[in-house]
DSSP file (Angstrom, degrees, kcal/mol; ACC not computed):
  #  RESIDUE AA STRUCTURE BP1 BP2  ACC     N-H-->O    O-->H-N    N-H-->O    O-->H-N    TCO  KAPPA ALPHA  PHI   PSI    X-CA   Y-CA   Z-CA
    1    1 A M              0   0    0      0, 0.0     2,-0.1     0, 0.0    50,-0.0   0.000 360.0 360.0 360.0 126.7   12.9    0.0    0.1
    2    2 A G        -     0   0    0      1,-0.1     2,-0.2    48,-0.1    48,-0.0  -0.254 360.0 -86.2 -85.2 177.2   14.7   -1.9    2.8
    3    3 A T        -     0   0    0     -2,-0.1     2,-0.4     2,-0.0    -1,-0.1  -0.528  38.3-154.6 -84.4 156.2   13.4   -4.5    5.1
    4    4 A C        -     0   0    0     -2,-0.2    46,-0.0     2,-0.1    42,-0.0  -0.985  15.5-153.1-132.6 139.7   11.7   -3.6    8.4
    5    5 A N        +     0   0    0     -2,-0.4     2,-0.5     2,-0.1    -1,-0.1   0.366  67.6 101.4 -93.8   5.3   11.3   -5.6   11.5
    6    6 A I        -     0   0    0     40,-0.1     2,-0.6     1,-0.0    -2,-0.1  -0.774  67.0-139.5 -93.5 130.8    8.1   -3.9   12.6
    7    7 A D        -     0   0    0     -2,-0.5     2,-0.4    38,-0.0    36,-0.1  -0.794  19.2-146.5 -87.4 125.6    4.8   -5.7   12.1
    8    8 A H        -     0   0    0     -2,-0.6    38,-0.1    34,-0.3    41,-0.1  -0.775  10.4-132.9 -97.2 135.1    2.2   -3.2   10.9
    9    9 A S     >  -     0   0    0     -2,-0.4     4,-2.2     1,-0.1     5,-0.2  -0.276  27.1-104.7 -79.0 167.1   -1.4   -3.6   11.9
   10   10 A H  H  > S+     0   0    0      1,-0.2     4,-2.3     2,-0.2     5,-0.1   0.899 125.7  51.5 -54.8 -42.5   -4.4   -3.4    9.7
   11   11 A E  H  > S+     0   0    0      2,-0.2     4,-2.6     1,-0.2    -1,-0.2   0.877 105.8  53.9 -66.2 -39.0   -5.1    0.0   11.3
   12   12 A D  H  > S+     0   0    0      2,-0.2     4,-2.4     1,-0.2    -1,-0.2   0.928 111.0  46.5 -58.5 -45.1   -1.5    1.2   10.6
   13   13 A V  H  X S+     0   0    0     -4,-2.2     4,-2.7     2,-0.2    -2,-0.2   0.905 111.4  51.1 -66.2 -41.8   -1.9    0.3    6.9
   14   14 A R  H  X S+     0   0    0     -4,-2.3     4,-2.8     2,-0.2    -1,-0.2   0.926 111.6  47.4 -61.6 -44.6   -5.3    2.0    6.8
   15   15 A K  H  X S+     0   0    0     -4,-2.6     4,-1.9     2,-0.2    -2,-0.2   0.907 112.8  48.5 -64.1 -41.6   -3.9    5.2    8.3
   16   16 A K  H  X S+     0   0    0     -4,-2.4     4,-1.3     2,-0.2    -1,-0.2   0.914 112.1  49.9 -64.7 -41.5   -0.9    5.2    6.0
   17   17 A Y  H >X S+     0   0    0     -4,-2.7     4,-1.9     1,-0.2     3,-0.6   0.942 109.7  50.4 -59.7 -48.2   -3.3    4.7    3.0
   18   18 A E  H 3< S+     0   0    0     -4,-2.8     4,-0.4     1,-0.3    -1,-0.2   0.853 109.4  51.7 -60.9 -34.8   -5.5    7.6    4.2
   19   19 A A  H 3< S+     0   0    0     -4,-1.9    -1,-0.3     1,-0.2    -2,-0.2   0.788 121.4  32.1 -71.4 -26.9   -2.5    9.8    4.4
   20   20 A Q  H XX S+     0   0    0     -4,-1.3     3,-2.2    -3,-0.6     4,-0.7   0.498  88.2 101.1-107.6  -6.8   -1.3    8.9    0.9
   21   21 A A  G >< S+     0   0    0     -4,-1.9     3,-1.0     1,-0.3    -3,-0.1   0.825  77.1  58.5 -53.5 -39.4   -4.7    8.4   -0.9
   22   22 A E  G 34 S+     0   0    0     -4,-0.4    -1,-0.3     1,-0.2    -2,-0.1   0.706 107.6  48.4 -66.6 -17.3   -4.8   11.8   -2.6
   23   23 A F  G <4 S+     0   0    0     -3,-2.2    -1,-0.2     2,-0.1    -2,-0.2   0.568  95.2  90.9 -96.7 -11.8   -1.4   11.0   -4.3
   24   24 A L  S << S-     0   0    0     -3,-1.0     2,-0.0    -4,-0.7    39,-0.0  -0.536  87.2 -99.7 -85.6 149.6   -2.5    7.5   -5.5
   25   25 A P    >>  -     0   0    0      0, 0.0     4,-2.0     0, 0.0     3,-0.8  -0.383  34.3-115.9 -63.8 147.1   -4.1    6.8   -8.9
   26   26 A G  H 3> S+     0   0    0      1,-0.2     4,-2.3     2,-0.2     5,-0.2   0.839 111.7  59.4 -54.4 -39.8   -7.9    6.4   -8.8
   27   27 A G  H 3> S+     0   0    0      1,-0.2     4,-1.1     2,-0.2    -1,-0.2   0.871 108.1  44.9 -60.5 -37.9   -7.8    2.8  -10.0
   28   28 A I  H <> S+     0   0    0     -3,-0.8     4,-1.4     2,-0.2    -1,-0.2   0.896 108.9  56.7 -73.2 -40.2   -5.7    1.8   -7.0
   29   29 A N  H  X S+     0   0    0     -4,-2.0     4,-0.7     1,-0.2     3,-0.4   0.914 104.8  52.9 -55.8 -42.8   -7.8    3.8   -4.6
   30   30 A D  H >X S+     0   0    0     -4,-2.3     3,-0.7     1,-0.2     4,-0.6   0.869 105.6  54.3 -61.7 -36.8  -10.8    1.8   -5.7
   31   31 A L  H 3X S+     0   0    0     -4,-1.1     4,-2.0     1,-0.2     3,-0.5   0.802  95.1  68.4 -68.3 -29.2   -9.1   -1.5   -5.0
   32   32 A F  H 3X S+     0   0    0     -4,-1.4     4,-2.6    -3,-0.4    -1,-0.2   0.802  87.9  65.3 -64.5 -28.5   -8.2   -0.5   -1.5
   33   33 A E  H <X S+     0   0    0     -4,-0.7     4,-0.7    -3,-0.7    -1,-0.2   0.939 108.4  39.9 -58.2 -45.9  -11.9   -0.7   -0.4
   34   34 A T  H >X S+     0   0    0     -4,-0.6     3,-0.9    -3,-0.5     4,-0.7   0.899 111.9  57.9 -68.5 -41.3  -11.9   -4.4   -1.1
   35   35 A F  H >< S+     0   0    0     -4,-2.0     3,-1.0     1,-0.3    -2,-0.2   0.907 106.0  48.7 -55.0 -46.0   -8.5   -4.9    0.4
   36   36 A F  H 3< S+     0   0    0     -4,-2.6    -1,-0.3     1,-0.2    -2,-0.2   0.657 103.2  61.6 -74.3 -14.8   -9.5   -3.4    3.7
   37   37 A K  H << S+     0   0    0     -3,-0.9     2,-0.3    -4,-0.7    -1,-0.2   0.640  98.6  69.8 -82.7 -14.2  -12.7   -5.6    3.9
   38   38 A K  S << S-     0   0    0     -3,-1.0     2,-0.3    -4,-0.7    39,-0.0  -0.704  89.3-107.7-105.4 154.0  -10.6   -8.8    3.9
   39   39 A E        -     0   0    0     -2,-0.3     2,-0.3     1,-0.0    -2,-0.1  -0.602  40.7-159.7 -71.9 138.8   -8.3  -10.4    6.4
   40   40 A Q        -     0   0    0     -2,-0.3   -30,-0.1    -4,-0.1     2,-0.0  -0.915  17.2-111.5-123.6 150.1   -4.6  -10.0    5.3
   41   41 A T     >  -     0   0    0     -2,-0.3     4,-2.4     1,-0.1     5,-0.2  -0.332  31.7-112.9 -70.9 161.1   -1.5  -11.8    6.3
   42   42 A Q  H  > S+     0   0    0      1,-0.2     4,-2.6     2,-0.2   -34,-0.3   0.883 118.0  56.3 -62.3 -38.2    1.1  -10.0    8.3
   43   43 A E  H  > S+     0   0    0      2,-0.2     4,-2.3     1,-0.2    -1,-0.2   0.913 108.9  45.7 -60.3 -44.6    3.5  -10.2    5.3
   44   44 A I  H  > S+     0   0    0      2,-0.2     4,-2.8     1,-0.2     5,-0.3   0.925 111.8  51.4 -66.1 -45.0    1.0   -8.5    3.0
   45   45 A L  H  X S+     0   0    0     -4,-2.4     4,-2.3     1,-0.2    -2,-0.2   0.928 112.1  47.2 -58.0 -45.1    0.2   -5.8    5.6
   46   46 A N  H  X S+     0   0    0     -4,-2.6     4,-2.1     2,-0.2    -1,-0.2   0.916 113.1  48.0 -63.7 -43.5    3.9   -5.0    6.0
   47   47 A E  H  X S+     0   0    0     -4,-2.3     4,-1.8    -5,-0.2    -2,-0.2   0.929 113.0  46.8 -65.5 -44.8    4.5   -4.9    2.3
   48   48 A V  H  X S+     0   0    0     -4,-2.8     4,-1.9     1,-0.2    -1,-0.2   0.907 110.2  54.6 -64.2 -40.8    1.6   -2.6    1.5
   49   49 A F  H  X S+     0   0    0     -4,-2.3     4,-1.8    -5,-0.3    -1,-0.2   0.935 110.7  45.2 -56.0 -47.1    2.5   -0.3    4.4
   50   50 A H  H  < S+     0   0    0     -4,-2.1    -1,-0.2     1,-0.2    -2,-0.2   0.783 109.3  54.5 -73.8 -26.0    6.0    0.1    3.0
   51   51 A L  H  < S+     0   0    0     -4,-1.8    -1,-0.2     1,-0.2    -2,-0.2   0.837 114.3  42.7 -70.7 -31.9    4.8    0.6   -0.6
   52   52 A L  H >< S+     0   0    0     -4,-1.9     3,-2.1    -5,-0.2     4,-0.3   0.763  88.8 108.7 -81.9 -27.0    2.6    3.4    0.7
   53   53 A K  T 3< S-     0   0    0     -4,-1.8   -36,-0.0     1,-0.3   -37,-0.0  -0.314 101.1 -11.2 -59.8 125.2    5.3    4.9    3.0
   54   54 A K  T >> S+     0   0    0      1,-0.1     3,-1.2    -2,-0.1     4,-0.6   0.754  87.0 148.7  54.8  28.8    6.5    8.3    1.7
   55   55 A Y  G X4  +     0   0    0     -3,-2.1     3,-1.4     1,-0.3    -2,-0.1   0.904  66.5  59.0 -54.4 -43.4    4.7    7.5   -1.6
   56   56 A D  G 34 S+     0   0    0     -4,-0.3    -1,-0.3     1,-0.3    -3,-0.1   0.722 105.1  49.9 -62.6 -21.5    4.1   11.3   -2.1
   57   57 A L  G <4 S+     0   0    0     -3,-1.2    -1,-0.3     2,-0.0    -2,-0.2   0.529  87.9 105.8 -95.2  -7.2    7.9   11.9   -2.0
   58   58 A A  S << S-     0   0    0     -3,-1.4     2,-0.0    -4,-0.6    -4,-0.0  -0.377  73.7-114.1 -73.3 150.2    8.8    9.2   -4.6
   59   59 A D     >  -     0   0    0      1,-0.1     4,-2.7    -2,-0.1     5,-0.2  -0.296  36.9 -96.5 -76.3 171.4    9.8   10.2   -8.1
   60   60 A E  H  > S+     0   0    0      1,-0.2     4,-2.3     2,-0.2     5,-0.1   0.855 123.9  51.8 -61.1 -38.0    7.6    9.2  -11.1
   61   61 A K  H  > S+     0   0    0      2,-0.2     4,-1.8     1,-0.2    -1,-0.2   0.923 112.3  46.1 -64.3 -44.1    9.6    6.0  -11.9
   62   62 A E  H  > S+     0   0    0      1,-0.2     4,-2.6     2,-0.2    -2,-0.2   0.901 111.5  52.2 -65.6 -41.6    9.4    4.8   -8.3
   63   63 A K  H  X S+     0   0    0     -4,-2.7     4,-3.1     1,-0.2     5,-0.2   0.907 107.0  53.0 -60.9 -41.8    5.7    5.6   -8.1
   64   64 A A  H  X S+     0   0    0     -4,-2.3     4,-2.2     2,-0.2    -1,-0.2   0.908 111.2  46.2 -61.2 -41.8    5.1    3.6  -11.3
   65   65 A E  H  X S+     0   0    0     -4,-1.8     4,-2.4     2,-0.2    -2,-0.2   0.916 113.7  48.3 -66.9 -43.4    6.8    0.6   -9.7
   66   66 A R  H  X S+     0   0    0     -4,-2.6     4,-3.3     2,-0.2     5,-0.2   0.913 110.9  51.5 -63.2 -41.9    4.9    1.0   -6.5
   67   67 A N  H  X S+     0   0    0     -4,-3.1     4,-2.7     1,-0.2     5,-0.2   0.930 110.0  49.3 -59.6 -45.9    1.6    1.3   -8.3
   68   68 A R  H  X S+     0   0    0     -4,-2.2     4,-2.1    -5,-0.2    -1,-0.2   0.923 114.8  44.2 -59.6 -45.6    2.4   -1.9  -10.3
   69   69 A R  H  X S+     0   0    0     -4,-2.4     4,-2.7     2,-0.2     5,-0.2   0.922 113.5  49.8 -68.7 -44.6    3.3   -3.8   -7.1
   70   70 A L  H  X S+     0   0    0     -4,-3.3     4,-2.8     1,-0.2     5,-0.3   0.931 111.9  48.5 -58.7 -46.3    0.3   -2.4   -5.1
   71   71 A E  H  X S+     0   0    0     -4,-2.7     4,-2.2    -5,-0.2    -1,-0.2   0.915 111.9  49.3 -61.8 -43.2   -2.1   -3.3   -7.9
   72   72 A F  H  X S+     0   0    0     -4,-2.1     4,-1.0    -5,-0.2    -2,-0.2   0.939 114.5  44.6 -61.4 -48.1   -0.7   -6.8   -8.2
   73   73 A I  H >< S+     0   0    0     -4,-2.7     3,-0.7     1,-0.2     4,-0.4   0.954 115.1  46.6 -62.0 -51.5   -0.9   -7.4   -4.4
   74   74 A I  H >< S+     0   0    0     -4,-2.8     3,-0.7     1,-0.3    -1,-0.2   0.860 112.6  49.1 -65.0 -36.7   -4.4   -6.1   -4.0
   75   75 A K  H 3< S+     0   0    0     -4,-2.2    -1,-0.3    -5,-0.3    -2,-0.2   0.711 114.3  47.0 -73.9 -18.4   -5.8   -7.9   -6.9
   76   76 A N  T <<        0   0    0     -4,-1.0    -1,-0.2    -3,-0.7    -2,-0.2   0.260 360.0 360.0-111.2  11.6   -4.3  -11.2   -5.8
   77   77 A V    <         0   0    0     -3,-0.7    -1,-0.2    -4,-0.4    -2,-0.1   0.417 360.0 360.0-105.9 360.0   -5.2  -11.3   -2.1
């Protein structure tokens, strides 16, 4: 995943999550409820957006890495 100069809003991240939720493992889905209830920094919003972007098209190895990163971010914010 490359860097992006676009700042994604809380709503952008929520919409991207909703579009990809059916492809995410249940444990991560459960964590997102708490994630969306909290204020997040712009850096976190951008990173989560890009981890979710085209998640459904990623191969299993890439999904595993994204899952690991998403879980780490969400549990630590």
